[in-house]
C-alpha positions as CSV (number, residue, x, y, z in Angstrom):
1,M,0.4,0.0,0.2
2,I,1.2,3.8,-1.1
3,N,1.3,6.2,1.5
4,R,-0.6,9.1,0.8
5,H,1.1,12.7,0.2
6,L,0.5,13.9,3.9
7,R,0.6,17.8,5.3
8,V,2.0,17.9,8.7
9,V,2.6,20.8,11.2
10,L,5.5,20.8,13.4
11,A,5.6,22.1,16.8
12,E,8.9,21.6,18.3
13,D,11.1,24.3,20.3
14,S,14.4,23.3,19.7
15,V,15.6,24.9,16.5
16,V,17.6,22.2,15.6
17,L,16.0,19.2,16.1
18,R,13.0,21.0,14.0
19,D,15.1,22.0,11.1
20,G,16.2,18.2,11.2
21,M,13.1,16.8,11.2
22,V,11.9,18.9,8.3
23,E,14.0,17.8,6.6
24,L,13.6,14.0,7.5
25,L,10.6,14.2,6.5
26,G,11.0,16.1,3.4
27,A,12.9,13.2,2.3
28,R,10.0,11.0,3.1
29,G,7.4,12.3,0.9
30,C,5.7,14.4,3.8
31,E,5.2,18.0,3.4
32,V,5.7,20.2,6.9
33,V,3.5,23.1,5.5
34,A,4.3,25.0,9.0
35,T,6.4,25.0,11.6
36,A,5.9,26.1,15.5
37,G,8.2,27.0,18.8
38,T,5.0,27.9,21.1
39,A,2.0,26.6,21.9
40,P,-0.3,30.0,20.5
41,E,1.8,29.0,16.8
42,L,0.9,25.8,16.7
43,L,-2.9,26.6,17.1
44,A,-2.3,29.0,15.1
45,A,-0.9,27.0,12.0
46,V,-3.4,23.9,12.4
47,S,-5.9,26.6,12.1
48,G,-4.6,28.2,8.8
49,H,-3.3,25.1,7.3
50,Q,-5.8,22.5,8.2
51,P,-2.7,19.5,8.3
52,H,-3.5,15.8,8.2
53,V,-1.3,15.5,11.2
54,A,0.3,18.0,14.2
55,V,3.2,16.3,15.3
56,V,3.4,17.9,19.1
57,D,6.3,18.5,21.6
58,I,4.6,18.2,25.2
59,R,6.8,20.6,26.6
60,M,7.2,24.0,25.2
61,P,8.1,28.1,25.9
62,P,7.7,29.7,28.1
63,T,7.0,27.5,31.3
64,H,8.5,24.7,29.4
65,T,6.1,21.6,31.4
66,D,2.5,21.1,29.8
67,E,2.4,23.6,27.0
68,G,1.9,21.5,23.8
69,I,-0.4,19.1,25.2
70,R,-2.3,20.9,26.1
71,A,-2.3,22.7,22.6
72,A,-3.1,19.1,21.5
73,V,-5.8,18.7,23.7
74,E,-7.4,21.9,22.4
75,I,-6.9,20.9,18.9
76,R,-8.5,17.7,19.6
77,E,-11.9,19.6,20.7
78,R,-11.4,22.1,18.2
79,A,-10.4,20.2,14.6
80,P,-11.4,16.2,15.8
81,Q,-10.3,15.6,11.5
82,V,-7.0,16.1,12.6
83,G,-3.9,13.3,13.4
84,I,-2.1,14.4,16.7
85,L,1.5,12.5,17.7
86,V,2.4,13.7,20.6
87,F,6.6,13.4,20.3
88,S,8.4,14.2,23.7
89,Q,10.9,12.5,26.0
90,H,8.3,12.5,29.1
91,I,5.4,11.1,29.5
92,E,1.9,13.2,30.7
93,A,-0.3,10.8,32.4
94,A,-3.1,13.1,33.6
95,W,-3.0,14.9,29.7
96,A,-2.5,12.3,28.0
97,S,-6.1,10.8,29.3
98,R,-7.9,13.9,28.3
99,L,-6.2,13.8,24.5
100,L,-7.6,10.5,24.7
101,A,-10.5,10.8,26.4
102,D,-13.4,10.8,23.2
103,G,-11.4,7.6,22.0
104,A,-7.6,7.1,20.5
105,A,-8.6,7.5,16.9
106,G,-6.0,9.8,15.2
107,I,-3.8,9.8,18.0
108,G,-0.1,9.1,18.6
109,Y,2.2,9.1,21.5
110,L,6.1,8.1,20.7
111,L,8.5,8.8,23.0
112,K,11.8,10.3,21.6
113,E,14.5,8.0,22.9
114,R,12.6,4.9,21.5
115,V,12.3,5.6,18.0
116,A,15.0,3.7,16.5
117,R,14.5,4.5,12.9
118,T,13.2,7.2,11.0
119,S,10.5,4.7,8.9
120,E,8.7,4.1,12.3
121,F,8.0,7.9,12.7
122,V,7.0,8.1,9.4
123,D,4.7,5.1,9.3
124,A,3.5,6.2,12.7
125,L,2.4,9.3,11.2
126,H,0.1,8.0,8.2
127,R,-1.4,5.9,10.7
128,V,-2.3,8.1,13.0
129,A,-3.2,10.7,9.8
130,D,-5.4,7.8,8.7
131,G,-7.4,7.4,11.7
132,G,-5.4,4.4,13.5
133,T,-3.4,5.0,16.7
134,A,1.0,4.7,17.5
135,L,1.0,4.2,21.2
136,D,3.9,3.9,22.8
137,P,4.0,0.5,24.9
138,E,5.2,2.5,27.9
139,V,2.9,5.3,27.4
140,V,0.0,2.3,27.6
141,D,1.6,0.9,30.5
142,Q,2.0,4.1,32.3
143,L,-1.7,5.6,31.9
144,M,-2.5,1.8,32.8
145,R,-0.7,1.8,36.1
146,G,-2.7,1.0,39.0
147,A,-5.6,0.0,37.3
148,Q,-6.8,-3.4,38.3
149,L,-8.0,-4.4,34.4
150,G,-9.7,-7.6,33.1
151,R,-8.1,-9.0,30.7
152,V,-10.2,-9.1,26.5
153,D,-10.4,-12.8,26.3
154,T,-12.9,-12.4,28.6
155,L,-15.4,-10.4,26.6
156,T,-18.2,-12.1,24.6
157,P,-17.7,-11.7,20.6
158,R,-19.7,-8.6,20.8
159,E,-18.5,-6.8,23.5
160,R,-15.2,-7.5,22.3
161,E,-16.4,-5.7,19.3
162,V,-17.7,-2.6,21.0
163,L,-14.7,-2.5,22.3
164,Q,-12.8,-2.6,19.0
165,L,-14.8,0.3,17.8
166,M,-14.2,2.3,20.9
167,A,-10.8,1.9,20.2
168,Q,-11.1,3.5,16.8
169,G,-13.0,6.3,18.3
170,H,-17.1,6.1,17.4
171,S,-19.1,7.0,19.7
172,N,-22.1,4.5,20.9
173,R,-24.6,6.1,18.6
174,S,-21.8,5.7,15.9
175,I,-21.5,1.6,17.4
176,A,-25.0,1.7,17.2
177,A,-25.2,2.7,13.3
178,L,-22.5,0.6,12.3
179,L,-23.9,-2.6,14.2
180,V,-27.3,-1.8,13.2
181,V,-28.1,-2.6,16.7
182,S,-30.1,0.2,19.2
183,E,-27.9,3.0,20.8
184,R,-29.4,1.3,24.3
185,A,-27.5,-2.0,23.6
186,V,-24.5,-0.6,22.6
187,E,-24.4,0.8,26.1
188,K,-25.0,-2.4,27.6
189,H,-22.4,-3.7,25.8
190,V,-20.5,-1.0,27.0
191,A,-21.1,-1.5,30.3
192,A,-20.3,-5.0,30.6
193,V,-17.0,-4.1,29.4
194,F,-16.4,-1.9,32.1
195,T,-18.0,-4.4,34.7
196,K,-16.0,-7.1,33.3
197,F,-12.4,-4.8,33.3
198,D,-13.4,-4.0,36.9
199,L,-13.8,-0.2,36.2
200,R,-16.1,1.5,38.2
201,A,-17.0,5.5,38.2
202,T,-14.6,7.8,39.8
203,E,-14.7,11.9,39.1
204,A,-11.3,10.7,38.7
205,D,-10.7,8.2,35.9
206,N,-12.0,7.8,32.0
207,R,-13.5,4.0,31.9
208,R,-14.2,4.5,28.3
209,V,-9.7,5.5,28.0
210,K,-8.8,3.0,30.4
211,A,-11.2,-0.1,28.5
212,V,-9.6,1.2,25.1
213,L,-6.0,1.4,26.7
214,T,-6.4,-2.2,28.0
215,Y,-7.6,-3.8,24.2
216,L,-4.4,-1.5,22.6
217,A,-2.2,-3.5,24.9
218,E,-3.6,-7.1,24.1
219,Q,-3.4,-6.3,20.7
220,R,0.7,-6.1,20.9
221,S,1.3,-8.6,23.1
């Protein structure tokens, strides 16, 4: 399968790394339509250029804490059609959970030191731009840490099918339409998944995200 031409916005505050990534991505058939060194520049670039995917570092000026991933969450809310690939040295579990709150479709989170080849990074870009996911196993493990989650193989075939569609980013209404069942039936299947994974409703935890992470973790094992 031939990868399509990708339009990319690149947010990275290190000029040397940013310029190097522009050159590498260009050589791999991706068009970097804009670069950004700050979160406001990133938001403006995405709004102005409507890329297929935005590559985002977590820590950007002025505080170098979580400006980048905050901007990624905002992009997700404003322009859900834009894929987001977080590319960082750090894992921010709380903000990553917010980024994944509506599903993992079109979301990637890779750690810089664990990407061994440029081809891996470009493949992840295409996967995210096409609505797939690219989550580093260490990121998944961090997000799942402390959760006593069940196994996917405890689900019925229909429950597993519903969970798979959740992982692709579909809402309950969308899942109902795809499976040609009522939305109430989907809600019952989702509730069964939560019960089997021992995911109780709390203010702090997003059960849908954790269920999806469980699914993704077991797909790679």
